[in-house]
C-alpha positions as CSV (number, residue, x, y, z in Angstrom):
1,X,-41.7,-18.7,-8.5
2,X,-38.2,-17.3,-9.1
3,X,-38.2,-13.9,-10.8
4,X,-35.2,-12.4,-12.5
5,X,-35.2,-8.8,-13.1
6,X,-32.9,-7.1,-15.5
7,X,-31.9,-3.6,-15.1
8,X,-29.0,-3.8,-18.0
9,X,-27.7,-1.4,-19.1
10,X,-27.4,-0.3,-15.3
11,X,-25.9,3.4,-16.3
12,X,-28.8,4.0,-18.7
13,X,-31.4,2.8,-16.3
14,X,-30.2,5.1,-13.6
15,X,-30.1,8.3,-15.9
16,X,-33.8,7.3,-17.0
17,X,-34.7,6.9,-13.4
18,X,-33.1,10.4,-12.4
19,X,-35.0,12.3,-15.6
20,X,-37.9,10.1,-17.2
21,X,-37.5,12.4,-20.0
22,X,-34.6,10.7,-21.3
23,X,-36.4,7.6,-22.1
24,X,-37.2,8.7,-25.7
25,X,-33.9,10.6,-26.3
26,X,-31.0,9.0,-27.9
27,X,-28.8,8.1,-24.9
28,X,-25.6,6.4,-24.7
29,X,-23.0,5.3,-21.9
30,X,-19.6,6.2,-22.6
31,X,-16.3,5.0,-21.1
32,X,-12.7,6.2,-22.3
33,X,-14.5,8.1,-25.3
34,X,-16.1,4.9,-26.6
35,X,-19.8,3.9,-26.4
36,X,-20.6,1.0,-23.9
37,X,-24.3,1.0,-24.3
38,X,-27.0,2.7,-26.3
39,X,-30.6,2.9,-25.9
40,X,-33.3,1.8,-28.5
41,X,-33.7,5.5,-29.9
42,X,-29.7,5.6,-30.3
43,X,-29.5,2.3,-32.0
44,X,-32.1,3.3,-34.6
45,X,-29.6,5.9,-35.9
46,X,-27.0,3.3,-36.1
47,X,-25.0,3.8,-32.9
48,X,-23.6,0.5,-31.8
49,X,-21.3,-0.2,-28.6
50,X,-17.7,-0.1,-29.2
51,X,-18.1,3.0,-31.7
52,X,-16.0,6.1,-30.9
53,X,-17.9,8.8,-29.2
54,X,-17.1,11.5,-32.2
55,X,-18.5,9.3,-34.6
56,X,-21.9,8.8,-32.7
57,X,-22.2,12.7,-31.9
58,X,-21.9,13.1,-35.9
59,X,-24.8,10.7,-36.5
60,X,-27.0,12.1,-34.0
61,X,-27.3,16.0,-33.4
62,X,-28.9,15.7,-29.9
63,X,-26.9,12.8,-28.4
64,X,-27.2,12.6,-24.7
65,X,-24.1,11.2,-23.1
66,X,-24.2,9.4,-19.7
67,X,-20.9,8.9,-17.7
68,X,-20.9,7.1,-14.1
69,X,-17.7,6.5,-12.0
70,X,-17.4,2.8,-10.8
71,X,-17.7,3.7,-7.2
72,X,-21.2,5.5,-8.1
73,X,-22.5,2.5,-10.2
74,X,-21.6,0.1,-7.2
75,X,-23.2,2.5,-4.5
76,X,-26.2,2.9,-6.6
77,X,-26.6,-0.8,-7.4
78,X,-26.5,-1.7,-3.5
79,X,-29.3,0.9,-2.9
80,X,-31.4,-0.8,-5.5
81,X,-31.0,-4.0,-3.9
82,X,-32.0,-2.5,-0.5
83,X,-35.2,-1.5,-2.2
84,X,-36.1,-4.9,-3.5
85,X,-35.5,-6.3,0.0
86,X,-38.0,-4.3,1.1
87,X,-40.5,-6.1,-1.0
88,X,-39.1,-9.6,-0.2
89,X,-36.4,-10.9,1.8
90,X,-35.0,-13.1,-0.8
91,X,-33.1,-11.1,-3.0
92,X,-29.8,-12.2,-4.7
93,X,-27.5,-10.2,-6.9
94,X,-26.3,-12.5,-10.0
95,X,-24.3,-9.6,-11.5
96,X,-24.4,-5.7,-11.3
97,X,-27.8,-4.8,-12.9
98,X,-29.2,-8.2,-12.7
99,X,-30.9,-9.5,-9.7
100,X,-33.1,-12.7,-8.7
101,X,-35.9,-12.8,-6.1
102,X,-39.0,-14.7,-4.9
103,X,-42.3,-12.9,-6.3
104,X,-45.7,-13.8,-7.1
105,X,-46.6,-13.2,-10.9
106,X,-48.8,-9.9,-9.9
107,X,-45.8,-8.5,-7.7
108,X,-43.3,-8.9,-10.5
109,X,-45.8,-7.4,-12.9
110,X,-46.0,-4.5,-10.4
111,X,-42.1,-4.3,-10.3
112,X,-41.9,-4.0,-13.9
113,X,-44.4,-1.5,-14.6
114,X,-42.6,0.6,-11.7
115,X,-39.0,0.4,-12.7
116,X,-39.6,0.0,-16.1
117,X,-37.4,-3.4,-16.6
118,X,-37.8,-6.8,-18.2
119,X,-39.0,-9.4,-15.4
120,X,-38.9,-13.4,-15.9
121,X,-40.8,-15.8,-14.1
122,X,-39.6,-19.5,-14.1
123,X,-39.3,-22.7,-11.8
124,X,-35.4,-22.4,-12.0
125,X,-33.1,-19.4,-11.8
126,X,-31.1,-19.9,-15.3
127,X,-34.6,-20.2,-17.1
128,X,-35.6,-17.0,-15.5
129,X,-32.8,-15.3,-16.6
130,X,-33.3,-16.2,-20.1
131,X,-37.3,-15.4,-19.7
132,X,-36.3,-11.8,-18.7
133,X,-33.6,-11.2,-21.6
134,X,-36.5,-12.4,-24.1
135,X,-39.2,-9.8,-23.0
136,X,-39.5,-5.9,-23.6
137,X,-38.7,-3.6,-21.0
138,X,-41.6,-2.7,-18.6
139,X,-43.3,-6.3,-18.8
140,X,-43.3,-9.6,-17.2
141,X,-43.4,-13.0,-18.6
142,X,-44.1,-16.5,-16.9
143,X,-42.9,-19.9,-18.1
144,X,-43.5,-23.3,-16.8
145,X,-42.7,-25.4,-19.7
146,X,-39.2,-25.1,-19.6
147,X,-38.2,-27.4,-22.3
148,X,-40.8,-26.1,-24.8
149,X,-39.7,-22.6,-24.0
150,X,-35.9,-23.6,-24.8
151,X,-36.6,-25.4,-27.7
152,X,-38.1,-22.1,-29.2
153,X,-35.8,-19.6,-28.0
154,X,-33.6,-18.2,-30.7
155,X,-29.7,-18.6,-29.8
156,X,-28.7,-15.1,-30.0
157,X,-30.5,-14.5,-26.3
158,X,-27.8,-16.5,-24.9
159,X,-25.4,-13.4,-25.6
160,X,-26.7,-12.2,-22.3
161,X,-25.6,-15.1,-20.3
162,X,-22.0,-15.6,-21.8
163,X,-21.9,-16.5,-25.8
164,X,-19.6,-14.4,-27.6
165,X,-20.4,-13.2,-31.1
166,X,-17.6,-15.2,-32.6
167,X,-19.2,-18.4,-31.2
168,X,-22.7,-17.3,-32.1
169,X,-21.6,-16.7,-35.6
170,X,-19.9,-20.4,-35.6
171,X,-22.9,-22.0,-34.3
172,X,-25.3,-20.2,-36.9
173,X,-22.7,-21.5,-40.0
174,X,-23.4,-25.1,-38.4
175,X,-27.3,-24.8,-39.0
176,X,-28.0,-24.1,-35.2
177,X,-30.7,-21.5,-34.7
178,X,-32.5,-22.1,-31.0
179,X,-31.4,-23.1,-27.7
180,X,-33.1,-26.2,-28.4
181,X,-30.6,-27.1,-31.2
182,X,-27.7,-26.6,-28.8
183,X,-29.5,-28.7,-26.5
184,X,-29.2,-31.8,-28.5
185,X,-25.3,-31.9,-28.1
186,X,-24.1,-33.7,-25.3
187,X,-22.3,-31.6,-22.6
188,X,-18.5,-32.9,-23.7
189,X,-19.5,-31.6,-27.1
190,X,-20.6,-28.4,-26.1
191,X,-17.5,-27.5,-23.8
192,X,-14.9,-29.1,-26.7
193,X,-16.6,-26.8,-28.9
194,X,-17.2,-23.5,-27.0
195,X,-14.2,-23.8,-24.6
196,X,-14.5,-21.9,-21.5
197,X,-17.9,-20.3,-22.6
198,X,-19.5,-23.9,-22.9
199,X,-18.9,-24.6,-19.2
200,X,-20.5,-21.2,-18.7
201,X,-23.7,-22.4,-20.9
202,X,-24.1,-25.9,-19.5
203,X,-26.4,-25.0,-16.6
204,X,-28.6,-23.2,-19.1
205,X,-28.7,-25.7,-21.8
206,X,-28.8,-29.2,-19.7
207,X,-28.5,-28.3,-16.2
208,X,-28.2,-28.7,-13.3
209,X,-30.6,-25.7,-12.7
210,X,-30.8,-23.9,-9.2
211,X,-34.1,-23.7,-7.7
212,X,-33.2,-22.0,-4.2
213,X,-32.5,-18.3,-3.2
214,X,-30.1,-17.0,-0.3
215,X,-31.7,-14.3,1.7
216,X,-30.4,-11.0,1.3
217,X,-27.4,-9.9,3.3
218,X,-27.3,-5.9,3.3
219,X,-24.2,-4.5,3.5
220,X,-23.1,-2.5,6.8
221,X,-22.8,0.9,6.6
222,X,-21.8,3.8,8.9
223,X,-23.3,7.3,8.2
224,X,-23.5,10.4,9.5
225,X,-25.6,13.5,8.2
226,X,-25.8,17.2,9.2
227,X,-28.6,19.6,8.0
228,X,-28.0,23.3,7.9
229,X,-30.3,25.9,9.1
230,X,-30.0,27.8,5.8
231,X,-28.4,26.5,2.5
232,X,-24.6,26.9,2.1
233,X,-23.0,28.2,-0.6
234,X,-19.6,28.9,0.1
235,X,-16.9,26.0,0.2
236,X,-15.4,27.6,3.5
237,X,-18.6,26.9,5.3
238,X,-18.5,23.3,4.6
239,X,-15.3,22.6,5.8
240,X,-16.2,22.7,9.4
241,X,-19.4,20.5,8.7
242,X,-16.9,17.9,7.1
243,X,-14.5,18.1,10.0
244,X,-17.2,17.4,12.4
245,X,-18.9,14.6,10.5
246,X,-15.3,13.1,9.7
247,X,-14.6,13.0,13.5
248,X,-18.0,11.5,14.6
249,X,-17.4,8.5,11.8
250,X,-13.9,7.8,12.9
251,X,-15.1,7.4,16.5
252,X,-17.9,5.4,15.2
253,X,-15.6,3.1,13.5
254,X,-13.4,2.1,16.5
255,X,-11.1,-0.6,15.7
256,X,-12.8,-1.1,12.1
257,X,-11.6,0.4,8.6
258,X,-13.5,0.9,5.4
259,X,-12.3,2.1,2.0
260,X,-15.4,3.4,0.1
261,X,-16.9,6.7,1.1
262,X,-20.1,8.1,-0.2
263,X,-21.0,11.9,0.0
264,X,-24.5,13.0,-0.6
265,X,-25.2,16.6,-0.8
266,X,-29.2,17.4,-0.5
267,X,-30.2,20.4,-2.8
268,X,-33.3,22.1,-3.1
269,X,-34.0,20.4,-6.5
270,X,-32.5,16.9,-5.6
271,X,-29.3,15.2,-4.5
272,X,-25.7,15.2,-5.9
273,X,-23.7,11.9,-4.8
274,X,-20.2,11.0,-5.3
275,X,-18.3,8.1,-3.9
276,X,-14.2,7.6,-3.4
277,X,-12.5,4.4,-3.1
278,X,-9.3,5.1,-0.8
279,X,-6.2,3.1,-1.5
280,X,-5.7,3.2,2.7
281,X,-8.0,2.1,4.9
282,X,-10.1,4.8,6.7
283,X,-9.5,4.8,10.3
284,X,-8.5,8.3,11.2
285,X,-10.6,11.5,10.9
286,X,-7.9,13.2,8.7
287,X,-8.2,10.3,5.9
288,X,-11.9,10.5,5.9
289,X,-11.9,14.3,5.6
290,X,-9.7,14.3,2.6
291,X,-11.5,11.8,1.1
292,X,-14.8,13.6,1.7
293,X,-13.0,16.8,0.0
294,X,-12.6,14.7,-3.2
295,X,-15.9,13.3,-3.0
296,X,-17.3,16.8,-2.9
297,X,-15.4,18.0,-5.6
298,X,-16.6,14.8,-7.7
299,X,-20.3,15.5,-6.8
300,X,-20.1,19.1,-8.5
301,X,-22.2,20.3,-5.7
302,X,-19.8,23.1,-4.8
303,X,-21.3,26.7,-5.3
304,X,-24.7,25.0,-5.0
305,X,-27.3,25.7,-2.2
306,X,-26.7,22.6,-0.1
307,X,-29.2,21.9,2.6
308,X,-28.0,18.7,3.7
309,X,-24.8,16.9,3.9
310,X,-24.2,13.0,4.5
311,X,-21.0,11.1,4.7
312,X,-21.3,7.2,4.7
313,X,-18.7,4.4,4.8
314,X,-19.6,1.1,3.3
315,X,-18.7,-2.3,4.5
316,X,-16.5,-1.6,7.6
317,X,-14.3,-4.1,8.8
318,X,-12.1,-4.9,11.6
319,X,-8.5,-4.3,11.0
320,X,-6.1,-7.1,10.5
321,X,-2.8,-7.4,12.1
322,X,0.1,-8.8,10.1
323,X,1.9,-11.3,12.5
324,X,5.6,-11.7,11.7
325,X,7.9,-14.7,10.9
326,X,9.2,-15.0,14.6
327,X,6.3,-14.2,16.9
328,X,8.4,-15.3,20.1
329,X,11.3,-13.1,19.0
330,X,8.7,-10.4,18.6
331,X,7.0,-11.0,22.2
332,X,10.4,-11.0,23.8
333,X,11.5,-7.7,22.0
334,X,8.2,-6.0,23.3
335,X,8.6,-7.3,26.9
336,X,12.1,-6.0,26.9
337,X,11.0,-2.8,25.5
338,X,8.3,-2.3,28.1
339,X,10.7,-3.3,30.7
340,X,13.4,-0.7,29.7
341,X,10.9,2.1,29.5
342,X,10.0,1.5,33.5
343,X,13.4,0.2,34.7
344,X,16.2,1.7,32.3
345,X,19.2,0.5,34.2
346,X,17.7,-3.3,35.4
347,X,18.2,-5.3,32.4
348,X,21.6,-6.7,31.8
349,X,23.0,-8.2,28.6
350,X,26.0,-10.5,28.1
351,X,28.9,-9.0,25.9
352,X,31.1,-11.8,24.8
353,X,35.0,-11.0,24.6
354,X,36.7,-14.4,24.2
355,X,34.1,-16.9,24.2
356,X,36.7,-19.8,24.4
357,X,38.7,-18.1,27.2
358,X,39.1,-20.5,30.3
359,X,38.4,-17.6,32.9
360,X,34.9,-16.4,33.0
361,X,36.0,-12.9,33.6
362,X,37.8,-12.9,30.4
363,X,35.1,-14.9,28.3
364,X,32.7,-12.0,28.5
365,X,31.0,-9.3,30.8
366,X,27.5,-8.1,31.6
367,X,26.6,-4.6,30.4
368,X,23.5,-2.6,31.0
369,X,21.3,-1.3,28.3
370,X,21.2,2.3,29.8
371,X,23.8,4.7,28.2
372,X,25.3,7.7,29.4
373,X,22.1,10.2,29.1
374,X,19.7,7.7,30.8
375,X,18.1,6.4,27.7
376,X,18.1,2.9,27.0
377,X,20.0,1.8,23.7
378,X,20.1,-1.6,22.5
379,X,21.1,-2.4,18.9
380,X,18.0,-4.9,18.2
381,X,15.8,-3.8,20.7
382,X,15.3,-0.2,20.6
383,X,16.5,3.0,18.9
384,X,18.5,5.1,21.0
385,X,16.6,7.9,22.2
386,X,17.6,11.6,21.5
387,X,19.1,13.3,24.2
388,X,17.0,16.3,25.8
389,X,18.3,19.8,25.2
390,X,19.2,20.3,28.9
391,X,21.4,17.0,28.9
392,X,23.2,18.0,25.4
393,X,23.6,21.6,27.3
394,X,25.5,19.9,30.2
395,X,27.7,17.8,27.8
396,X,28.6,20.7,25.9
397,X,29.6,22.8,29.2
398,X,31.5,19.6,30.4
399,X,33.5,19.4,27.3
400,X,34.3,22.8,27.7
401,X,35.7,22.7,31.1
402,X,37.9,19.9,30.3
403,X,41.4,20.6,29.8
404,X,43.0,21.0,26.5
405,X,44.8,17.8,25.4
406,X,48.5,18.1,24.2
407,X,49.4,19.0,20.7
408,X,50.3,15.8,18.9
409,X,53.3,15.5,16.9
410,X,54.0,13.1,14.3
411,X,56.6,10.5,15.4
412,X,58.9,10.8,12.2
413,X,59.7,14.5,12.9
414,X,62.1,13.3,15.6
415,X,65.9,13.2,14.3
416,X,67.0,9.7,14.1
417,X,70.7,10.2,13.5
418,X,73.4,13.0,13.9
419,X,73.4,15.9,11.3
420,X,70.5,14.8,10.1
421,X,68.0,17.6,9.8
422,X,64.9,17.7,11.6
423,X,61.9,17.1,9.1
424,X,59.2,19.9,10.0
425,X,56.0,18.4,11.5
426,X,53.1,18.1,8.8
427,X,49.4,17.2,9.5
428,X,48.4,13.6,9.9
429,X,45.7,14.0,7.2
430,X,48.6,14.8,4.9
431,X,50.1,11.6,5.2
432,X,48.2,9.3,3.1
433,X,46.6,11.3,0.2
434,X,44.3,9.5,-2.0
435,X,45.5,11.3,-5.0
436,X,49.3,11.2,-4.1
437,X,51.1,8.5,-6.1
438,X,52.3,5.5,-3.9
439,X,56.2,5.2,-4.0
440,X,58.3,2.5,-2.6
441,X,60.0,3.2,0.8
442,X,63.9,4.0,0.7
443,X,66.5,2.5,2.8
444,X,66.2,5.6,5.1
445,X,62.7,5.3,5.6
446,X,63.1,1.4,6.4
447,X,65.7,2.2,8.9
448,X,63.5,4.9,10.4
449,X,60.9,2.6,11.0
450,X,63.0,-0.2,12.4
451,X,64.4,2.3,14.6
452,X,61.1,3.4,16.1
453,X,60.0,-0.2,16.4
454,X,63.0,-1.0,18.4
455,X,62.2,1.7,20.6
456,X,58.4,1.1,21.4
457,X,58.9,-2.5,21.6
458,X,62.3,-2.1,24.3
459,X,64.7,-4.0,22.0
460,X,68.2,-4.0,23.6
461,X,69.8,-2.7,20.2
462,X,68.4,-1.7,17.3
463,X,69.2,-3.4,14.2
464,X,70.5,-1.9,10.7
465,X,68.9,-3.3,7.4
466,X,71.0,-3.9,4.4
467,X,70.2,-3.1,1.1
468,X,67.9,-5.9,0.4
469,X,65.9,-4.8,3.6
470,X,67.0,-7.8,5.5
471,X,68.7,-7.4,9.1
472,X,72.2,-8.1,9.0
473,X,73.9,-6.0,11.2
474,X,73.7,-3.7,14.6
475,X,72.6,-0.3,13.9
476,X,74.8,2.5,15.5
477,X,72.9,4.6,17.7
478,X,74.0,8.4,18.4
479,X,74.9,9.0,22.0
480,X,72.4,11.7,22.5
481,X,69.8,8.8,22.0
482,X,71.8,6.1,23.5
483,X,69.8,6.6,26.8
484,X,66.6,6.1,25.0
485,X,67.3,2.5,24.6
486,X,64.5,1.8,27.6
487,X,61.1,1.8,25.9
488,X,59.4,5.1,25.6
489,X,55.9,3.6,26.9
490,X,55.0,1.1,29.5
491,X,54.0,-2.2,27.9
492,X,50.2,-2.4,27.7
493,X,48.1,-5.0,26.4
494,X,47.1,-4.2,23.0
495,X,49.8,-1.4,22.7
496,X,49.7,-0.1,19.1
497,X,53.1,1.1,17.5
498,X,51.4,3.6,15.4
499,X,50.3,5.9,18.3
500,X,51.1,9.3,18.5
501,X,53.1,10.9,21.4
502,X,52.8,14.4,22.9
503,X,55.4,17.3,23.8
504,X,54.8,16.0,27.5
505,X,57.3,12.9,26.3
506,X,60.3,15.3,26.2
507,X,61.1,14.4,30.0
508,X,62.5,11.1,28.1
509,X,65.4,13.1,26.6
510,X,63.9,13.2,23.0
511,X,64.8,16.8,22.5
512,X,66.3,17.4,19.0
513,X,69.9,18.4,19.1
């Protein structure tokens, strides 16, 4: 037979199991200051799910409130499933707080009495769930005639398997009172009238019903414990223990990672437990230590005499590696990086200069990846390594020993015509100030610019611009500048006319008159 065990509501079950004296006390579970579940004693005072906690306290003077964090509920439910697997290997969780198992009638009655839960026995899983919902807590019931049981079962019990209050009211207005009345509808009528809820209810009303169970699969865990010779009270005494347990867990994980950590503190009067869900995979000891400290604070065991401390990682899994979009390119890059680390000067790369040049030496050249400091540098291969302090010190000394460059003088400071006063040199940064308004160049400025162009390019004779800035007549060159008709600088490929020249260029006879 298939047995359905109903531990709903799970928070109230866990609270009563930890303290059996709460069974006859008004008890509620709360989430976001609203009642989620209430026991029979609380319901007799008019407390219903959805009520605000303040209103519930006004109805009952000694109301007990239970609040469990989500990780704690999941951990407690997994512990309960492991307990059930010790009685039978065929245990399957339907939802949190509800499980299916293969049990004999006497075993089902024993479990109902030990745990104080509702147990239903039936040939299939769906009927067993409905039987468990229809009995009192602490009792077990067996049903062999499925159709006869469904024909007499009130329709309200379908709320435990997916029927909402709104649809229950609609079905009641139509005159339906039992599950057998709803079973007289065709499956298409049920789904069309109830929508998505109809799809969920079809296996309970019409079938097909499942008669097999999967064996229990225990969630793998990695845990480490440490027992103290004397109870520990000070939080500072727990830090070395947590560091040791975190290091052992990290070594045990290896290339695996977990996200949920559970801390259990053993006290003389019982245990305190808290779980934490980490946003990042727990692989390193420092991350495990951080989550363990959070769990220790949540357990409220600080300040209590702790005799034993246990850290547990649930469901460790191998780490996944995100593959790139271009695996071949990434493999070549890794190979190049490994080669550069071992042979910094061996690899060469092609630097294109003129791809369409006929001469191969003009088209491009081979360059190495090694820079002047000895560290490899490639734009898309590796980051340029920071030079060592001794290398930087050597570069600074070499720069200090280098002779000082001659002072640069602005080209426009040279007198262009006889009798024209020489303009004082000014810094180059003052030539183009962003806040200075732009003005149109005058005839003298254009003449000076064309004169310099003629000198730099080695023209036979400078030209004089007219009023329209067009060249119409040769420019009269003063006598002291006549010898400067030859080019000031040697013709070099790529020579820029705006280059500055130094005071050593006075050999060409450019001294001011």
